[in-house]
N, C-alpha and C positions, 0 to 999 in steps of 0.2 A: 537554507532548503526547503523545499515544495515538493508533500506528499501527499499524494491522491489514490483514496481507495476507490475503485470505479465497481459499480452494483446496487442494485433495486434497494438496496438496505435490508436484507435478512440476515437470518440469524450467522450465516459464514460473514458476511460484510463487516456485520457488528464486532464476530471475532477476531478478523484480522486489523479490524480499525483498533481493538482494546491491544493485541501483541503488538502493535507499530508503536505506540503509547509506552508501552512496559519495555520495549528496546529502545525508546529514544531517551527515557530515563534512567537505563541502567547504561547506558552510554556518555549519560550527560549532554546529549544533542539537544538544539532548539529548533526547533522543525514547526514550520505551518502545517496542519494537515486537513485536507478538503475533503468531502463526500462529494463525489459526482455520480448522480443515479439518474441522469439523464441518457437516454438509452443511446441517440443520437452523437454524444459527444463520447460515449464508451467507444462505440464504432469505430470513431473519429481515430482510435487508438489503435485500429484493428483488432481489437479483442472481441473474441465472440465467445467467451468461458468466464464468468466472474466468481467471485471476485478477483480484482488485478489491483497491484500493487504496483504505483507509477513514482518514479522518485526522480526529480528535476525534469521533468517530461518525458522520461525514459520507463518503458515497462518492465519491470524487473521479475515481476510473476504475475499468473493469471490461472483460475480454475484450481485454486486450491488455498485453505488456511495455513498459512506459513506460523509454526511456532515462533514466540519472540526470541529466540537463542538463533533462528534460523535468519529472521530480520537481522539483527544485530550483524548477521556475518556480512549480509549484503550492504549494509549502511558502514559498515569497515570499510569494505572497498570501493564504495563509491566515495568516501569522505578523504580517502588518501590524496 
């Protein structure tokens, strides 16, 4: 599983990264996490509002910082 955090590296992006790591740990999922800060690459996902969360090349959230419990629910759906 590859997870990408799209954003400029702002406080919200960092918070989304930390919450994602927390959710992965809680579920015992091993995943590769990448930060994507290039605006051209971010636009390539069709995202106009960051931070955004991309799981296996699918945008699952953008424009808000998800709590770790919210990310856990998304991960559970994706891994089934």
